PQR file of N, CA, C, O and H, with PARSE charges and radii, in Angstrom:
ATOM      1  N   VAL A   1      91.145 186.517 155.541 -0.4000 1.5000
ATOM      2  CA  VAL A   1      92.111 187.362 154.865 -0.0000 2.0000
ATOM      3  C   VAL A   1      91.402 188.335 153.930  0.5500 1.7000
ATOM      4  O   VAL A   1      91.775 189.506 153.850 -0.5500 1.4000
ATOM      5  N   MET A   2      90.387 187.858 153.228 -0.4000 1.5000
ATOM      6  CA  MET A   2      89.711 188.715 152.255 -0.0000 2.0000
ATOM      7  C   MET A   2      89.025 189.899 152.933  0.5500 1.7000
ATOM      8  O   MET A   2      89.089 191.020 152.429 -0.5500 1.4000
ATOM      9  H   MET A   2      90.084 186.907 153.293  0.4000 1.0000
ATOM     10  N   THR A   3      88.374 189.664 154.062 -0.4000 1.5000
ATOM     11  CA  THR A   3      87.726 190.776 154.761 -0.0000 2.0000
ATOM     12  C   THR A   3      88.755 191.662 155.440  0.5500 1.7000
ATOM     13  O   THR A   3      88.533 192.864 155.588 -0.5500 1.4000
ATOM     14  H   THR A   3      88.322 188.753 154.472  0.4000 1.0000
ATOM     15  N   LEU A   4      89.867 191.093 155.851 -0.4000 1.5000
ATOM     16  CA  LEU A   4      90.942 191.881 156.450 -0.0000 2.0000
ATOM     17  C   LEU A   4      91.503 192.867 155.429  0.5500 1.7000
ATOM     18  O   LEU A   4      91.789 194.017 155.764 -0.5500 1.4000
ATOM     19  H   LEU A   4      90.047 190.117 155.731  0.4000 1.0000
ATOM     20  N   ILE A   5      91.658 192.425 154.204 -0.4000 1.5000
ATOM     21  CA  ILE A   5      92.168 193.302 153.141 -0.0000 2.0000
ATOM     22  C   ILE A   5      91.283 194.530 152.997  0.5500 1.7000
ATOM     23  O   ILE A   5      91.785 195.640 152.826 -0.5500 1.4000
ATOM     24  H   ILE A   5      91.426 191.492 153.932  0.4000 1.0000
ATOM     25  N   GLN A   6      89.981 194.340 153.064 -0.4000 1.5000
ATOM     26  CA  GLN A   6      89.055 195.457 152.890 -0.0000 2.0000
ATOM     27  C   GLN A   6      89.098 196.437 154.049  0.5500 1.7000
ATOM     28  O   GLN A   6      88.664 197.580 153.901 -0.5500 1.4000
ATOM     29  H   GLN A   6      89.573 193.438 153.203  0.4000 1.0000
ATOM     30  N   SER A   7      89.611 196.017 155.202 -0.4000 1.5000
ATOM     31  CA  SER A   7      89.650 196.912 156.359 -0.0000 2.0000
ATOM     32  C   SER A   7      90.984 197.630 156.519  0.5500 1.7000
ATOM     33  O   SER A   7      91.126 198.448 157.428 -0.5500 1.4000
ATOM     34  H   SER A   7      89.963 195.088 155.322  0.4000 1.0000
ATOM     35  N   ILE A   8      91.960 197.351 155.669 -0.4000 1.5000
ATOM     36  CA  ILE A   8      93.267 198.014 155.745 -0.0000 2.0000
ATOM     37  C   ILE A   8      93.098 199.465 155.298  0.5500 1.7000
ATOM     38  O   ILE A   8      92.495 199.715 154.254 -0.5500 1.4000
ATOM     39  H   ILE A   8      91.845 196.686 154.931  0.4000 1.0000
ATOM     40  N   PRO A   9      93.619 200.431 156.069 -0.5600 1.5000
ATOM     41  CA  PRO A   9      93.381 201.847 155.760  0.2800 2.0000
ATOM     42  C   PRO A   9      94.183 202.403 154.578  0.5500 1.7000
ATOM     43  O   PRO A   9      93.953 203.542 154.171 -0.5500 1.4000
ATOM     44  N   VAL A  10      95.107 201.637 154.025 -0.4000 1.5000
ATOM     45  CA  VAL A  10      95.874 202.088 152.858 -0.0000 2.0000
ATOM     46  C   VAL A  10      95.484 201.225 151.660  0.5500 1.7000
ATOM     47  O   VAL A  10      95.011 200.103 151.845 -0.5500 1.4000
ATOM     48  H   VAL A  10      95.293 200.711 154.355  0.4000 1.0000
ATOM     49  N   PRO A  11      95.673 201.722 150.439 -0.5600 1.5000
ATOM     50  CA  PRO A  11      95.325 200.926 149.262  0.2800 2.0000
ATOM     51  C   PRO A  11      96.139 199.626 149.192  0.5500 1.7000
ATOM     52  O   PRO A  11      97.341 199.615 149.461 -0.5500 1.4000
ATOM     53  N   VAL A  12      95.472 198.559 148.832 -0.4000 1.5000
ATOM     54  CA  VAL A  12      96.122 197.256 148.671 -0.0000 2.0000
ATOM     55  C   VAL A  12      96.170 196.950 147.179  0.5500 1.7000
ATOM     56  O   VAL A  12      95.148 196.999 146.495 -0.5500 1.4000
ATOM     57  H   VAL A  12      94.497 198.568 148.613  0.4000 1.0000
ATOM     58  N   LEU A  13      97.369 196.633 146.678 -0.4000 1.5000
ATOM     59  CA  LEU A  13      97.570 196.372 145.261 -0.0000 2.0000
ATOM     60  C   LEU A  13      97.697 194.881 144.999  0.5500 1.7000
ATOM     61  O   LEU A  13      98.297 194.152 145.789 -0.5500 1.4000
ATOM     62  H   LEU A  13      98.199 196.594 147.234  0.4000 1.0000
ATOM     63  N   ALA A  14      97.135 194.434 143.894 -0.4000 1.5000
ATOM     64  CA  ALA A  14      97.316 193.056 143.439 -0.0000 2.0000
ATOM     65  C   ALA A  14      98.071 193.107 142.121  0.5500 1.7000
ATOM     66  O   ALA A  14      97.688 193.840 141.210 -0.5500 1.4000
ATOM     67  H   ALA A  14      96.647 195.026 143.252  0.4000 1.0000
ATOM     68  N   GLU A  15      99.137 192.334 142.017 -0.4000 1.5000
ATOM     69  CA  GLU A  15      99.875 192.199 140.770 -0.0000 2.0000
ATOM     70  C   GLU A  15      99.698 190.766 140.293  0.5500 1.7000
ATOM     71  O   GLU A  15     100.034 189.822 141.007 -0.5500 1.4000
ATOM     72  H   GLU A  15      99.449 191.738 142.757  0.4000 1.0000
ATOM     73  N   VAL A  16      99.174 190.607 139.092 -0.4000 1.5000
ATOM     74  CA  VAL A  16      98.907 189.273 138.572 -0.0000 2.0000
ATOM     75  C   VAL A  16      99.720 189.068 137.302  0.5500 1.7000
ATOM     76  O   VAL A  16      99.681 189.888 136.384 -0.5500 1.4000
ATOM     77  H   VAL A  16      98.901 191.374 138.512  0.4000 1.0000
ATOM     78  N   ASN A  17     100.459 187.957 137.264 -0.4000 1.5000
ATOM     79  CA  ASN A  17     101.273 187.628 136.102 -0.0000 2.0000
ATOM     80  C   ASN A  17     101.123 186.140 135.809  0.5500 1.7000
ATOM     81  O   ASN A  17     102.107 185.403 135.755 -0.5500 1.4000
ATOM     82  H   ASN A  17     100.490 187.292 138.009  0.4000 1.0000
ATOM     83  N   GLY A  18      99.896 185.718 135.625 -0.4000 1.5000
ATOM     84  CA  GLY A  18      99.638 184.302 135.393 -0.0000 2.0000
ATOM     85  C   GLY A  18      98.186 183.991 135.667  0.5500 1.7000
ATOM     86  O   GLY A  18      97.301 184.812 135.426 -0.5500 1.4000
ATOM     87  H   GLY A  18      99.096 186.318 135.669  0.4000 1.0000
ATOM     88  N   LEU A  19      97.952 182.798 136.172 -0.4000 1.5000
ATOM     89  CA  LEU A  19      96.598 182.308 136.388 -0.0000 2.0000
ATOM     90  C   LEU A  19      96.093 182.650 137.784  0.5500 1.7000
ATOM     91  O   LEU A  19      96.779 182.402 138.775 -0.5500 1.4000
ATOM     92  H   LEU A  19      98.670 182.131 136.367  0.4000 1.0000
ATOM     93  N   ALA A  20      94.900 183.216 137.859 -0.4000 1.5000
ATOM     94  CA  ALA A  20      94.234 183.491 139.138 -0.0000 2.0000
ATOM     95  C   ALA A  20      92.848 182.859 139.058  0.5500 1.7000
ATOM     96  O   ALA A  20      91.950 183.390 138.403 -0.5500 1.4000
ATOM     97  H   ALA A  20      94.343 183.418 137.054  0.4000 1.0000
ATOM     98  N   THR A  21      92.685 181.727 139.726 -0.4000 1.5000
ATOM     99  CA  THR A  21      91.409 181.025 139.679 -0.0000 2.0000
ATOM    100  C   THR A  21      90.779 180.961 141.058  0.5500 1.7000
ATOM    101  O   THR A  21      91.474 180.983 142.073 -0.5500 1.4000
ATOM    102  H   THR A  21      93.414 181.296 140.258  0.4000 1.0000
ATOM    103  N   ALA A  22      89.474 180.881 141.084 -0.4000 1.5000
ATOM    104  CA  ALA A  22      88.683 180.703 142.312 -0.0000 2.0000
ATOM    105  C   ALA A  22      89.101 181.688 143.397  0.5500 1.7000
ATOM    106  O   ALA A  22      88.822 182.881 143.277 -0.5500 1.4000
ATOM    107  H   ALA A  22      88.909 180.863 140.259  0.4000 1.0000
ATOM    108  N   ALA A  23      89.759 181.223 144.444 -0.4000 1.5000
ATOM    109  CA  ALA A  23      90.160 182.110 145.537 -0.0000 2.0000
ATOM    110  C   ALA A  23      91.166 183.157 145.067  0.5500 1.7000
ATOM    111  O   ALA A  23      91.233 184.246 145.636 -0.5500 1.4000
ATOM    112  H   ALA A  23      89.986 180.254 144.541  0.4000 1.0000
ATOM    113  N   GLY A  24      91.947 182.840 144.038 -0.4000 1.5000
ATOM    114  CA  GLY A  24      92.864 183.826 143.470 -0.0000 2.0000
ATOM    115  C   GLY A  24      92.108 184.993 142.862  0.5500 1.7000
ATOM    116  O   GLY A  24      92.515 186.147 142.998 -0.5500 1.4000
ATOM    117  H   GLY A  24      91.893 181.955 143.576  0.4000 1.0000
ATOM    118  N   CYS A  25      91.011 184.690 142.194 -0.4000 1.5000
ATOM    119  CA  CYS A  25      90.133 185.740 141.666 -0.0000 2.0000
ATOM    120  C   CYS A  25      89.559 186.563 142.801  0.5500 1.7000
ATOM    121  O   CYS A  25      89.491 187.789 142.723 -0.5500 1.4000
ATOM    122  H   CYS A  25      90.680 183.753 142.083  0.4000 1.0000
ATOM    123  N   GLN A  26      89.152 185.886 143.845 -0.4000 1.5000
ATOM    124  CA  GLN A  26      88.578 186.580 144.997 -0.0000 2.0000
ATOM    125  C   GLN A  26      89.616 187.486 145.634  0.5500 1.7000
ATOM    126  O   GLN A  26      89.305 188.615 146.014 -0.5500 1.4000
ATOM    127  H   GLN A  26      89.207 184.890 143.909  0.4000 1.0000
ATOM    128  N   LEU A  27      90.838 187.007 145.755 -0.4000 1.5000
ATOM    129  CA  LEU A  27      91.901 187.814 146.347 -0.0000 2.0000
ATOM    130  C   LEU A  27      92.138 189.076 145.530  0.5500 1.7000
ATOM    131  O   LEU A  27      92.239 190.167 146.091 -0.5500 1.4000
ATOM    132  H   LEU A  27      91.091 186.089 145.447  0.4000 1.0000
ATOM    133  N   VAL A  28      92.227 188.940 144.221 -0.4000 1.5000
ATOM    134  CA  VAL A  28      92.424 190.105 143.352 -0.0000 2.0000
ATOM    135  C   VAL A  28      91.243 191.061 143.464  0.5500 1.7000
ATOM    136  O   VAL A  28      91.437 192.274 143.545 -0.5500 1.4000
ATOM    137  H   VAL A  28      92.145 188.054 143.765  0.4000 1.0000
ATOM    138  N   ALA A  29      90.031 190.535 143.468 -0.4000 1.5000
ATOM    139  CA  ALA A  29      88.838 191.378 143.553 -0.0000 2.0000
ATOM    140  C   ALA A  29      88.738 192.094 144.887  0.5500 1.7000
ATOM    141  O   ALA A  29      88.134 193.163 144.972 -0.5500 1.4000
ATOM    142  H   ALA A  29      89.874 189.550 143.402  0.4000 1.0000
ATOM    143  N   SER A  30      89.320 191.519 145.925 -0.4000 1.5000
ATOM    144  CA  SER A  30      89.274 192.141 147.250 -0.0000 2.0000
ATOM    145  C   SER A  30      90.241 193.312 147.378  0.5500 1.7000
ATOM    146  O   SER A  30      90.074 194.164 148.251 -0.5500 1.4000
ATOM    147  H   SER A  30      89.811 190.650 145.855  0.4000 1.0000
ATOM    148  N   CYS A  31      91.251 193.356 146.513 -0.4000 1.5000
ATOM    149  CA  CYS A  31      92.234 194.441 146.566 -0.0000 2.0000
ATOM    150  C   CYS A  31      91.651 195.718 145.961  0.5500 1.7000
ATOM    151  O   CYS A  31      90.692 195.674 145.191 -0.5500 1.4000
ATOM    152  H   CYS A  31      91.387 192.664 145.804  0.4000 1.0000
ATOM    153  N   ASP A  32      92.241 196.844 146.319 -0.4000 1.5000
ATOM    154  CA  ASP A  32      91.759 198.135 145.825 -0.0000 2.0000
ATOM    155  C   ASP A  32      92.144 198.377 144.372  0.5500 1.7000
ATOM    156  O   ASP A  32      91.367 198.943 143.603 -0.5500 1.4000
ATOM    157  H   ASP A  32      93.021 196.880 146.945  0.4000 1.0000
ATOM    158  N   ILE A  33      93.342 197.949 144.001 -0.4000 1.5000
ATOM    159  CA  ILE A  33      93.852 198.159 142.648 -0.0000 2.0000
ATOM    160  C   ILE A  33      94.447 196.848 142.162  0.5500 1.7000
ATOM    161  O   ILE A  33      95.166 196.178 142.902 -0.5500 1.4000
ATOM    162  H   ILE A  33      93.974 197.489 144.625  0.4000 1.0000
ATOM    163  N   ALA A  34      94.153 196.484 140.932 -0.4000 1.5000
ATOM    164  CA  ALA A  34      94.712 195.272 140.341 -0.0000 2.0000
ATOM    165  C   ALA A  34      95.467 195.637 139.072  0.5500 1.7000
ATOM    166  O   ALA A  34      94.956 196.357 138.215 -0.5500 1.4000
ATOM    167  H   ALA A  34      93.569 197.029 140.330  0.4000 1.0000
ATOM    168  N   VAL A  35      96.688 195.130 138.966 -0.4000 1.5000
ATOM    169  CA  VAL A  35      97.503 195.322 137.776 -0.0000 2.0000
ATOM    170  C   VAL A  35      97.775 193.928 137.218  0.5500 1.7000
ATOM    171  O   VAL A  35      98.302 193.065 137.920 -0.5500 1.4000
ATOM    172  H   VAL A  35      97.103 194.545 139.662  0.4000 1.0000
ATOM    173  N   ALA A  36      97.418 193.712 135.968 -0.4000 1.5000
ATOM    174  CA  ALA A  36      97.577 192.395 135.361 -0.0000 2.0000
ATOM    175  C   ALA A  36      98.422 192.490 134.099  0.5500 1.7000
ATOM    176  O   ALA A  36      98.294 193.434 133.320 -0.5500 1.4000
ATOM    177  H   ALA A  36      96.990 194.412 135.397  0.4000 1.0000
ATOM    178  N   SER A  37      99.285 191.501 133.908 -0.4000 1.5000
ATOM    179  CA  SER A  37     100.104 191.450 132.702 -0.0000 2.0000
ATOM    180  C   SER A  37      99.305 190.821 131.565  0.5500 1.7000
ATOM    181  O   SER A  37      98.180 190.360 131.762 -0.5500 1.4000
ATOM    182  H   SER A  37      99.389 190.734 134.541  0.4000 1.0000
ATOM    183  N   ASN A  38      99.894 190.808 130.388 -0.4000 1.5000
ATOM    184  CA  ASN A  38      99.247 190.169 129.243 -0.0000 2.0000
ATOM    185  C   ASN A  38      99.127 188.661 129.428  0.5500 1.7000
ATOM    186  O   ASN A  38      98.311 188.019 128.767 -0.5500 1.4000
ATOM    187  H   ASN A  38     100.808 191.182 130.228  0.4000 1.0000
ATOM    188  N   LYS A  39      99.932 188.093 130.322 -0.4000 1.5000
ATOM    189  CA  LYS A  39      99.896 186.652 130.593 -0.0000 2.0000
ATOM    190  C   LYS A  39      98.791 186.268 131.577  0.5500 1.7000
ATOM    191  O   LYS A  39      98.523 185.082 131.768 -0.5500 1.4000
ATOM    192  H   LYS A  39     100.594 188.615 130.860  0.4000 1.0000
ATOM    193  N   SER A  40      98.159 187.235 132.191 -0.4000 1.5000
ATOM    194  CA  SER A  40      97.179 186.963 133.249 -0.0000 2.0000
ATOM    195  C   SER A  40      95.884 186.392 132.695  0.5500 1.7000
ATOM    196  O   SER A  40      95.405 186.782 131.630 -0.5500 1.4000
ATOM    197  H   SER A  40      98.377 188.199 132.036  0.4000 1.0000
ATOM    198  N   ARG A  41      95.338 185.457 133.453 -0.4000 1.5000
ATOM    199  CA  ARG A  41      94.040 184.864 133.144 -0.0000 2.0000
ATOM    200  C   ARG A  41      93.275 184.732 134.447  0.5500 1.7000
ATOM    201  O   ARG A  41      93.854 184.405 135.483 -0.5500 1.4000
ATOM    202  H   ARG A  41      95.727 185.140 134.318  0.4000 1.0000
ATOM    203  N   PHE A  42      91.976 184.986 134.397 -0.4000 1.5000
ATOM    204  CA  PHE A  42      91.126 184.917 135.583 -0.0000 2.0000
ATOM    205  C   PHE A  42      89.994 183.941 135.296  0.5500 1.7000
ATOM    206  O   PHE A  42      89.423 183.945 134.206 -0.5500 1.4000
ATOM    207  H   PHE A  42      91.505 185.252 133.556  0.4000 1.0000
ATOM    208  N   ALA A  43      89.674 183.105 136.277 -0.4000 1.5000
ATOM    209  CA  ALA A  43      88.626 182.116 136.044 -0.0000 2.0000
ATOM    210  C   ALA A  43      88.022 181.616 137.349  0.5500 1.7000
ATOM    211  O   ALA A  43      88.652 181.639 138.406 -0.5500 1.4000
ATOM    212  H   ALA A  43      90.138 183.102 137.163  0.4000 1.0000
ATOM    213  N   THR A  44      86.798 181.171 137.234 -0.4000 1.5000
ATOM    214  CA  THR A  44      86.143 180.402 138.297 -0.0000 2.0000
ATOM    215  C   THR A  44      85.767 179.073 137.643  0.5500 1.7000
ATOM    216  O   THR A  44      84.622 178.890 137.230 -0.5500 1.4000
ATOM    217  H   THR A  44      86.287 181.152 136.375  0.4000 1.0000
ATOM    218  N   PRO A  45      86.726 178.141 137.545 -0.5600 1.5000
ATOM    219  CA  PRO A  45      86.555 176.933 136.742  0.2800 2.0000
ATOM    220  C   PRO A  45      85.494 175.961 137.237  0.5500 1.7000
ATOM    221  O   PRO A  45      85.044 175.111 136.468 -0.5500 1.4000
ATOM    222  N   GLY A  46      85.088 176.057 138.473 -0.4000 1.5000
ATOM    223  CA  GLY A  46      84.083 175.138 138.991 -0.0000 2.0000
ATOM    224  C   GLY A  46      82.768 175.194 138.245  0.5500 1.7000
ATOM    225  O   GLY A  46      82.030 174.209 138.212 -0.5500 1.4000
ATOM    226  H   GLY A  46      85.453 176.747 139.097  0.4000 1.0000
ATOM    227  N   VAL A  47      82.463 176.341 137.641 -0.4000 1.5000
ATOM    228  CA  VAL A  47      81.190 176.463 136.925 -0.0000 2.0000
ATOM    229  C   VAL A  47      81.122 175.531 135.725  0.5500 1.7000
ATOM    230  O   VAL A  47      80.032 175.177 135.274 -0.5500 1.4000
ATOM    231  H   VAL A  47      83.063 177.141 137.668  0.4000 1.0000
ATOM    232  N   ASN A  48      82.267 175.133 135.208 -0.4000 1.5000
ATOM    233  CA  ASN A  48      82.278 174.236 134.047 -0.0000 2.0000
ATOM    234  C   ASN A  48      81.750 172.846 134.378  0.5500 1.7000
ATOM    235  O   ASN A  48      81.310 172.119 133.488 -0.5500 1.4000
ATOM    236  H   ASN A  48      83.152 175.420 135.574  0.4000 1.0000
ATOM    237  N   VAL A  49      81.792 172.478 135.645 -0.4000 1.5000
ATOM    238  CA  VAL A  49      81.308 171.154 136.060 -0.0000 2.0000
ATOM    239  C   VAL A  49      80.148 171.265 137.042  0.5500 1.7000
ATOM    240  O   VAL A  49      79.806 170.297 137.723 -0.5500 1.4000
ATOM    241  H   VAL A  49      82.150 173.069 136.368  0.4000 1.0000
ATOM    242  N   GLY A  50      79.551 172.437 137.111 -0.4000 1.5000
ATOM    243  CA  GLY A  50      78.391 172.629 137.978 -0.0000 2.0000
ATOM    244  C   GLY A  50      78.712 172.870 139.437  0.5500 1.7000
ATOM    245  O   GLY A  50      77.817 172.832 140.281 -0.5500 1.4000
ATOM    246  H   GLY A  50      79.829 173.223 136.559  0.4000 1.0000
ATOM    247  N   LEU A  51      79.972 173.116 139.748 -0.4000 1.5000
ATOM    248  CA  LEU A  51      80.372 173.406 141.127 -0.0000 2.0000
ATOM    249  C   LEU A  51      80.813 174.852 141.211  0.5500 1.7000
ATOM    250  O   LEU A  51      81.909 175.199 140.772 -0.5500 1.4000
ATOM    251  H   LEU A  51      80.699 173.147 139.062  0.4000 1.0000
ATOM    252  N   PHE A  52      79.977 175.682 141.765 -0.4000 1.5000
ATOM    253  CA  PHE A  52      80.364 177.084 141.881 -0.0000 2.0000
ATOM    254  C   PHE A  52      80.378 177.489 143.336  0.5500 1.7000
ATOM    255  O   PHE A  52      79.341 177.526 143.999 -0.5500 1.4000
ATOM    256  H   PHE A  52      79.086 175.400 142.121  0.4000 1.0000
ATOM    257  N   CYS A  53      81.546 177.787 143.815 -0.4000 1.5000
ATOM    258  CA  CYS A  53      81.693 178.276 145.187 -0.0000 2.0000
ATOM    259  C   CYS A  53      81.283 179.740 145.191  0.5500 1.7000
ATOM    260  O   CYS A  53      81.833 180.544 144.438 -0.5500 1.4000
ATOM    261  H   CYS A  53      82.388 177.758 143.277  0.4000 1.0000
ATOM    262  N   SER A  54      80.345 180.080 146.014 -0.4000 1.5000
ATOM    263  CA  SER A  54      79.844 181.455 146.018 -0.0000 2.0000
ATOM    264  C   SER A  54      80.804 182.435 146.674  0.5500 1.7000
ATOM    265  O   SER A  54      80.635 183.646 146.533 -0.5500 1.4000
ATOM    266  H   SER A  54      79.899 179.428 146.625  0.4000 1.0000
ATOM    267  N   THR A  55      81.805 181.938 147.388 -0.4000 1.5000
ATOM    268  CA  THR A  55      82.726 182.840 148.080 -0.0000 2.0000
ATOM    269  C   THR A  55      83.432 183.796 147.124  0.5500 1.7000
ATOM    270  O   THR A  55      83.400 185.002 147.370 -0.5500 1.4000
ATOM    271  H   THR A  55      81.943 180.954 147.502  0.4000 1.0000
ATOM    272  N   PRO A  56      84.072 183.326 146.038 -0.5600 1.5000
ATOM    273  CA  PRO A  56      84.683 184.282 145.108  0.2800 2.0000
ATOM    274  C   PRO A  56      83.656 185.183 144.440  0.5500 1.7000
ATOM    275  O   PRO A  56      83.961 186.325 144.097 -0.5500 1.4000
ATOM    276  N   ALA A  57      82.445 184.681 144.253 -0.4000 1.5000
ATOM    277  CA  ALA A  57      81.420 185.463 143.561 -0.0000 2.0000
ATOM    278  C   ALA A  57      81.042 186.716 144.326  0.5500 1.7000
ATOM    279  O   ALA A  57      80.699 187.729 143.716 -0.5500 1.4000
ATOM    280  H   ALA A  57      82.197 183.753 144.532  0.4000 1.0000
ATOM    281  N   VAL A  58      81.098 186.671 145.628 -0.4000 1.5000
ATOM    282  CA  VAL A  58      80.741 187.847 146.426 -0.0000 2.0000
ATOM    283  C   VAL A  58      81.705 188.986 146.136  0.5500 1.7000
ATOM    284  O   VAL A  58      81.276 190.094 145.813 -0.5500 1.4000
ATOM    285  H   VAL A  58      81.377 185.848 146.124  0.4000 1.0000
ATOM    286  N   ALA A  59      82.999 188.726 146.247 -0.4000 1.5000
ATOM    287  CA  ALA A  59      83.993 189.776 145.980 -0.0000 2.0000
ATOM    288  C   ALA A  59      83.967 190.196 144.518  0.5500 1.7000
ATOM    289  O   ALA A  59      84.063 191.384 144.212 -0.5500 1.4000
ATOM    290  H   ALA A  59      83.347 187.826 146.510  0.4000 1.0000
ATOM    291  N   LEU A  60      83.840 189.235 143.613 -0.4000 1.5000
ATOM    292  CA  LEU A  60      83.813 189.574 142.191 -0.0000 2.0000
ATOM    293  C   LEU A  60      82.603 190.422 141.844  0.5500 1.7000
ATOM    294  O   LEU A  60      82.718 191.414 141.124 -0.5500 1.4000
ATOM    295  H   LEU A  60      83.762 188.269 143.861  0.4000 1.0000
ATOM    296  N   GLY A  61      81.455 190.038 142.350 -0.4000 1.5000
ATOM    297  CA  GLY A  61      80.230 190.789 142.073 -0.0000 2.0000
ATOM    298  C   GLY A  61      80.277 192.215 142.585  0.5500 1.7000
ATOM    299  O   GLY A  61      79.703 193.119 141.978 -0.5500 1.4000
ATOM    300  H   GLY A  61      81.361 189.232 142.935  0.4000 1.0000
ATOM    301  N   ARG A  62      80.953 192.416 143.689 -0.4000 1.5000
ATOM    302  CA  ARG A  62      81.073 193.768 144.250 -0.0000 2.0000
ATOM    303  C   ARG A  62      82.136 194.584 143.535  0.5500 1.7000
ATOM    304  O   ARG A  62      81.972 195.791 143.355 -0.5500 1.4000
ATOM    305  H   ARG A  62      81.420 191.681 144.183  0.4000 1.0000
ATOM    306  N   ALA A  63      83.220 193.945 143.127 -0.4000 1.5000
ATOM    307  CA  ALA A  63      84.375 194.679 142.620 -0.0000 2.0000
ATOM    308  C   ALA A  63      84.354 194.940 141.123  0.5500 1.7000
ATOM    309  O   ALA A  63      84.766 196.014 140.687 -0.5500 1.4000
ATOM    310  H   ALA A  63      83.354 192.965 143.273  0.4000 1.0000
ATOM    311  N   VAL A  64      83.894 194.005 140.339 -0.4000 1.5000
ATOM    312  CA  VAL A  64      83.994 194.147 138.886 -0.0000 2.0000
ATOM    313  C   VAL A  64      83.324 195.416 138.376  0.5500 1.7000
ATOM    314  O   VAL A  64      83.941 196.119 137.575 -0.5500 1.4000
ATOM    315  H   VAL A  64      83.559 193.132 140.694  0.4000 1.0000
ATOM    316  N   PRO A  65      82.110 195.756 138.782 -0.5600 1.5000
ATOM    317  CA  PRO A  65      81.517 196.998 138.269  0.2800 2.0000
ATOM    318  C   PRO A  65      82.336 198.249 138.603  0.5500 1.7000
ATOM    319  O   PRO A  65      82.301 199.221 137.849 -0.5500 1.4000
ATOM    320  N   ARG A  66      83.067 198.239 139.709 -0.4000 1.5000
ATOM    321  CA  ARG A  66      83.860 199.409 140.093 -0.0000 2.0000
ATOM    322  C   ARG A  66      85.187 199.457 139.359  0.5500 1.7000
ATOM    323  O   ARG A  66      85.754 200.538 139.197 -0.5500 1.4000
ATOM    324  H   ARG A  66      83.096 197.449 140.322  0.4000 1.0000
ATOM    325  N   LYS A  67      85.704 198.309 138.908 -0.4000 1.5000
ATOM    326  CA  LYS A  67      87.058 198.253 138.373 -0.0000 2.0000
ATOM    327  C   LYS A  67      87.136 198.147 136.861  0.5500 1.7000
ATOM    328  O   LYS A  67      88.231 198.201 136.300 -0.5500 1.4000
ATOM    329  H   LYS A  67      85.244 197.431 139.040  0.4000 1.0000
ATOM    330  N   VAL A  68      86.016 198.001 136.194 -0.4000 1.5000
ATOM    331  CA  VAL A  68      86.057 197.847 134.734 -0.0000 2.0000
ATOM    332  C   VAL A  68      86.010 199.204 134.081  0.5500 1.7000
ATOM    333  O   VAL A  68      86.034 199.299 132.854 -0.5500 1.4000
ATOM    334  H   VAL A  68      85.127 197.957 136.650  0.4000 1.0000
TER
END
């Protein structure tokens, strides 16, 4: 799904109004535009216990510099 989003020829929007963790972060990072409310929180909680799935990190690492 994440790579499919990147191949869609029209802009894909993410609306976040709550918690987006792990794959949720990846989903938001894969979209072209992200709109987040004041209630939104983003996290990759596995790092707190030494478990970091690299899958969300790929999309986050590519997207964050472009979207900040």
